C-alpha positions in Angstrom: -9.0 -17.6 -3.8 -10.9 -16.0 -0.9 -10.7 -12.2 -0.9 -9.9 -11.3 2.6 -9.6 -7.6 3.4 -10.6 -5.4 6.4 -11.7 -1.9 5.4 -9.5 0.7 7.1 -11.1 3.4 9.3 -14.7 2.4 8.2 -16.4 4.2 11.1 -14.6 7.4 10.3 -15.5 7.1 6.6 -19.2 6.8 7.5 -18.9 9.5 10.1 -17.6 12.1 7.6 -19.7 11.0 4.6 -22.9 10.7 6.7 -24.8 8.6 4.1 -28.6 8.9 4.1 -31.4 7.2 2.2 -31.6 8.1 -1.4 -28.1 9.5 -1.8 -25.5 8.6 -4.3 -21.8 7.8 -3.6 -18.7 6.7 -5.4 -16.1 4.2 -4.0 -13.2 4.8 -6.2 -11.2 1.9 -4.8 -13.5 -1.1 -4.4 -11.0 -3.5 -2.9 -12.8 -5.9 -0.5 -16.1 -3.9 -1.0 -16.2 -2.9 2.7 -17.0 0.7 2.1 -19.2 -0.1 -0.9 -21.5 -2.4 1.0 -21.7 -0.1 4.1 -22.7 2.8 1.9 -25.1 0.8 -0.2 -26.9 -0.4 3.0 -27.0 3.2 4.3 -28.5 4.8 1.2 -31.1 2.1 0.6 -32.9 1.0 -2.5 -33.5 4.6 -3.7 -29.8 5.4 -3.4 -26.8 4.2 -5.4 -23.1 3.4 -5.1 -20.7 3.4 -8.1 -17.6 1.3 -7.3 -14.6 0.8 -9.4 -11.4 -1.3 -9.3 -8.9 -2.3 -11.9 -8.3 -5.7 -10.2 -10.6 -8.5 -11.6 -10.2 -10.3 -8.3 -11.8 -7.4 -6.5 -14.7 -7.2 -9.0 -15.4 -10.9 -8.9 -15.4 -11.0 -5.0 -17.7 -7.9 -4.8 -20.1 -9.4 -7.4 -20.4 -12.5 -5.2 -20.9 -10.6 -2.0 -23.5 -8.3 -3.6 -25.5 -11.2 -4.9 -25.4 -12.8 -1.5 -26.7 -9.7 0.2 -29.2 -9.1 -2.5 -28.2 -5.5 -3.0 -29.5 -3.9 -6.1 -28.1 -0.4 -5.8 -24.5 -0.9 -6.7 -22.9 -0.4 -10.1 -19.5 -2.1 -10.5 -17.0 -0.9 -13.1 -13.6 -2.6 -13.8 -11.4 0.3 -14.6 -8.7 2.6 -13.2 -10.1 5.3 -10.9 -8.1 7.9 -12.9 -10.9 7.4 -15.5 -13.6 8.3 -13.1 -15.1 11.1 -15.1 -15.4 8.9 -18.2 -17.1 6.2 -16.1 -19.7 8.5 -14.8 -20.4 9.8 -18.2 -20.8 6.3 -19.5 -23.1 5.1 -16.6 -25.2 8.1 -15.7 -27.1 11.0 -17.3 -25.3 14.2 -18.2 -24.5 16.4 -15.3 -24.8 13.7 -12.6 -23.4 14.7 -9.2 -22.7 12.7 -6.1 -23.1 13.2 -2.3 -19.7 11.8 -1.5 -16.6 10.0 -2.7 -14.1 7.7 -0.9 -10.7 6.5 -2.0 -8.7 4.0 0.0 -5.3 4.1 -1.7 -3.8 1.1 0.1 -3.1 -2.3 -1.3 -5.7 -4.9 -0.2 -4.7 -7.9 2.0 -6.0 -10.2 -0.6 -3.6 -8.9 -3.2 -0.7 -9.1 -0.7 -1.6 -12.7 0.1 -2.0 -13.8 -3.5 0.9 -16.0 -4.3 0.1 -16.0 -8.0 1.2 -12.4 -8.1 4.2 -10.4 -7.0 2.9 -7.9 -4.5 4.6 -9.6 -1.5 8.2 -10.6 -0.9 7.1 -13.3 1.5 6.3 -15.8 -1.2 7.9 -16.7 -4.6 5.7 -15.4 -7.4 6.2 -13.7 -10.8 7.3 -10.1 -10.7 3.9 -8.8 -11.6 2.6 -6.0 -9.4 0.0 -4.6 -11.9 -3.5 -4.1 -10.6 -4.9 -5.0 -14.0 -3.9 -5.7 -17.6 -2.7 -3.2 -20.2 -0.2 -1.2 -18.2 2.5 0.8 -19.9 5.3 -1.0 -18.1 5.6 -4.3 -16.3 7.4 -4.8 -12.9 9.8 -7.3 -14.6 10.7 -4.7 -17.2 11.3 -2.1 -14.5 13.7 -4.3 -12.7 15.6 -5.6 -15.7 15.6 -2.6 -18.0 15.5 0.6 -16.0 18.8 2.4 -15.9 20.7 2.6 -12.5 19.7 6.2 -11.8 16.0 5.7 -12.7 15.8 2.7 -10.3 17.5 4.7 -7.7 15.0 7.5 -8.1 11.9 5.3 -7.7 13.3 3.5 -4.7 14.1 6.8 -3.1 11.0 8.7 -4.1 8.3 6.0 -3.9 10.0 3.7 -1.4 11.6 6.4 0.7 14.6 4.1 1.0 17.9 5.6 2.2 20.0 3.0 0.6 18.2 3.3 -2.8 21.5 3.6 -4.8 23.0 0.6 -3.2 20.0 -1.6 -3.9 19.6 -0.3 -7.4 23.3 -0.9 -8.1 23.1 -4.5 -6.9 20.1 -5.1 -9.1 21.9 -3.7 -12.2 24.9 -5.9 -11.4 22.9 -9.1 -10.9 20.9 -8.7 -14.1 24.1 -8.7 -16.2 24.1 -12.5 -15.5 20.4 -13.5 -15.1 17.0 -12.0 -15.9 15.3 -11.3 -12.6 11.8 -12.9 -13.0 10.4 -13.7 -9.6 10.0 -12.1 -6.2 12.4 -14.7 -4.8 15.1 -13.6 -7.3 14.7 -10.0 -6.2 14.6 -10.7 -2.5 17.8 -12.8 -2.7 19.6 -9.8 -4.2 18.2 -7.4 -1.5 19.2 -9.8 1.2 22.8 -9.9 0.0 23.0 -6.2 0.6 21.1 -6.3 3.9 20.9 -9.8 5.5 17.8 -10.6 7.5 19.8 -10.8 10.8 20.5 -7.0 10.6 16.9 -5.8 10.4 14.2 -5.8 13.1 10.6 -4.9 12.3 10.6 -4.0 8.6 12.2 -6.2 6.0 14.4 -4.2 3.6 12.3 -5.5 0.6 9.2 -3.8 2.0 10.0 -0.4 0.7 11.4 -1.6 -2.6 8.3 -3.6 -3.3 6.2 -0.6 -2.5 8.2 1.5 -4.9 7.9 -1.0 -7.7 4.2 -1.3 -7.3 3.7 2.4 -7.4 5.8 2.8 -10.5 4.1 -0.2 -12.3 0.7 1.2 -11.7 1.5 5.0 -12.0 -0.2 5.5 -8.7 0.8 9.0 -7.9 0.0 10.3 -11.4 -3.5 8.6 -11.2 -4.2 10.2 -7.8 -3.1 13.6 -9.1 -5.3 13.3 -12.2 -8.4 12.1 -10.5 -8.7 14.7 -7.7 -10.0 17.6 -9.8 -12.5 15.3 -11.5 -13.6 14.0 -8.1 -14.4 17.5 -6.8 -16.2 18.4 -10.0 -18.4 15.3 -9.5 -19.6 16.4 -6.1 -22.8 18.2 -5.3 -22.5 21.4 -3.3 -22.1 20.0 0.3 -20.8 16.7 -1.0 -17.8 15.3 0.7 -14.6 13.6 -0.3 -12.6 11.2 1.9 -9.1 9.8 1.1 -7.1 7.3 3.0 -3.5 7.2 2.0 -0.6 4.9 3.2 2.4 6.7 1.6 3.8 10.2 2.4 3.8 11.1 -1.3 0.1 10.3 -1.6 -0.8 12.2 1.6 1.3 15.2 0.4 -0.5 15.3 -3.0 -4.0 15.2 -1.2 -2.9 17.9 1.3 -1.6 20.3 -1.3 -4.6 19.7 -3.6 -7.0 20.5 -0.8 -5.1 23.7 0.1 -5.1 24.8 -3.6 -8.8 24.7 -4.1 -11.1 27.5 -3.3 -14.3 25.5 -3.8 -13.8 23.1 -0.9 -13.7 23.3 2.9 -11.1 21.2 4.6 -12.7 19.1 7.3 -9.5 17.6 8.8 -6.9 20.2 9.6 -4.5 17.3 10.3 -4.9 13.8 9.1 -6.7 11.3 11.2 -5.0 8.1 12.0 -6.3 4.7 13.1 -6.8 4.1 16.8 -4.7 1.5 18.8 -7.5 -1.1 18.8 -7.7 -0.9 15.0 -3.9 -1.2 14.4 -3.8 -4.2 16.9 -6.6 -6.0 15.0 -5.3 -4.9 11.6 -1.5 -4.1 11.6 -1.7 -3.1 7.9 -3.7 -0.1 8.9 -0.9 1.4 11.0 0.4 3.8 8.3 -3.1 5.1 7.2 -3.8 8.8 7.0 -7.3 10.1 6.6 -8.2 13.4 5.1 -11.6 14.8 4.2 -13.1 17.9 2.5 -16.4 19.3 1.6 -17.6 20.9 -1.7 -18.9 24.5 -1.2 -20.9 26.7 -3.5 
């Protein structure tokens, strides 16, 4: 399938990272390759961009785009960004440092639109929200095997859903009679609790699907783990930019930045997309942008 994705806040990313010829950067969340290609063009043939993604769809799409553009300064690695330090050790000389790192923590439009997977409640697909293979737990296992209180916790903590207990209880009751295998199975249970006629802008499944995706992929734990490694990989003066779409992610980044004495916070408050960007790309509306700079 075609990989359609608009990079969120790309002008701001380039403004803060200020890529120059010969520099080296990391794109920790390749996605549609928007940041990667923009950085690769800016640093030129003597520069380099290391980009990683756990999703093979993203890697395949980026490989095709890079070949079409004849860019020779991009290294693609299929892996979880939590393993960033190991990737750098594998691909570069000992002690390699970078001029900047960017992480876009959102789900790509291509993943949401892929009916072969279970990221979106708008189509009927398998309950599979994993970015790649080899995860510790599948989405289907979470829905069918997690105890009531554990389901409630992830819906409340990751989905920020006020009715977390009601939805979790309905799921636990339903799975006594059938195994919940598809997104349509799950949506039908959700809509029995909160029928479509009672909601306005946001479907009640939105928050629950977000929570399930985050639990499936261990997203908050991966973010917490990679942040110290990312700072260690920066040169003095190097910058890190993170774009989050969930209050839990933004809170982790904010607290981490404040806890470090070896960085200067460049965004006292998170930047958000402008009206023109959110009109053109509604999926950018919840983005929060934070940046910091490594100091000696």
